[in-house]
C-alpha positions, 0 to 999 in steps of 0.5 A: 309701596310698603305694606303692613299687617291689618291688625290681627287679620293676617291680611297684608295691606299697603300703607296708602289706602285709596278712599273712593268717597269722591268718586260719584255725584259728590265728586268725580262724576266721570265713571271712566276717569274714576275707573282709570284712577283706581287702576292707576292706584293698583298699578302703583302698589296700592292694594287696599280700597275703601268705600261705603254704601252711602258714598253718592248713594251707592254710586261709588261702589258701583264705580269700584265694581267696574274697576275691579272686574277681572282684578278683584283677587289682588285687592283688599276691599273694604266698605261700610254700612250704617249711615242713612240710605233713604228716608226709611228709618230701617235703612240705616244703623246696625240692626241685624235686619239692615246689616244683612240687607245692606251687605247684599246691596253692597255685594251687588253694587261691587260685583263680588261675592265677598268683602275683605273688611265690613265696617260699621260707619258710625256707632248706633245708639238704638241697637245693642252692640251684641245684636250688631256683632251677632249679625256680622259674625253670621256674615263672616261664617257664611264667607261673605265677609272676611273681617269686621271693623268700626269707624268713629268709635269712642274709646268707651265704645271700642271697649264695650264692643271688644268685651261684648264679642269676647263674652258672647262669642262673636267675632270682634272688630279687627279695625277702627277708622278714625279721622287723623291729621296734624290739625286733628290730633285728639285721637292720639289721647285715647282712640289710638292707644285703645286700638293698640291695646286690642291689637286693632288695625287702624285705617285713618281718613282725612290726613289733609284735613278737608283740604286745609293741608292740601298745599293751596296758597289759600285753603279757604278757597277750595271746592269744599267751602261751599254749602254746609262745609262753608263754616269749616273755612269761616275765619270768623269762627272760633278755632278756624283762624287757629287752623289758618295760623297753624297751616301757615307755620306748617307751610313754612316747615314744609318749605324748610324741609323741601317736602310739600305740605300734603306729603308732610301731612300724610307722612305725619300720620303714617309715622304713628305706630298705631296706624296701618294705612292712610286713606287718600281720597283724590277727586282728579287724576292729578291729585292721585299722581301728586299723592302717590309721589309722596308714598316714600317720604319719611319724617325725621325726629327733628321734623316731628318735634317741630310739628309737635311745637306747632300743634301739640300732641293730642290736640284738636286745633279746632274743636269743630273737627273733634271726631266723636259724634255727640251722644243722643243725650247731648243732641236731644234736650228731651233726654237730659231734662225732666 
């Protein structure tokens, strides 16, 4: 497993990072099997694990904690905070009050006294970024956090956070975690270049685009196409059929090159010079085994050019996949009407 340096932190991390969102109630409920998968990933050379407090409401962190008992020092451990952890509006966001409480809760579940990377899961429009960075800097000085990062930040929010850190003497975000796949290339326009400009490490998620690039004969027949996720696979919706058409072309390309669709998809993300590590999020052991088999796949310029012909650079095939959350002024009409 090849390694890269995570931004300017000096921390060496594997090109594959193991995402643990699917461990727990929303995915694999077998704790013992999940622990074995984490051990298998580490044994295969993955030293970078990413979780979040909100994943199965803390259960994912508990599973990771069990798996790292006796193996903590060999792992670069990342977790996230900020998304709602209960009905109380003070159990979310980036307020100093919640930042410190959320970390203590995560440390307890993870069974450790520090995390290597602590990330704000989403921008918090209700909290001044100065307040959030100040609280996170306190945690770094206390030794409970080694580095801090952001996730799903727009380029403008990244710039504001970097400038605020410099002007106020705070530790700055060293990483950004955006979604990135062949079908969702919008981040190539401004998010990835902005991260590069500030020397940030980039930990991408969603390389298989919620199962569209998993290699299934019918991507719309997966386990994620139920409930709220059904609209992502509804071919009658604008843009979804375009994704299906693109996947058909990519499947042909994969067959022509002798590379499986998921291996092609992950190798594509790894090829971008801004990307440090690609998060893989297997739910079952066989998924992990298959993904690990593609760790050394590299795409030629000819293959990358053919991908560009199917999905042009900087384009999100389906606008519903766009990475930036609408601002409060868009979501709440009271903020845009007199």
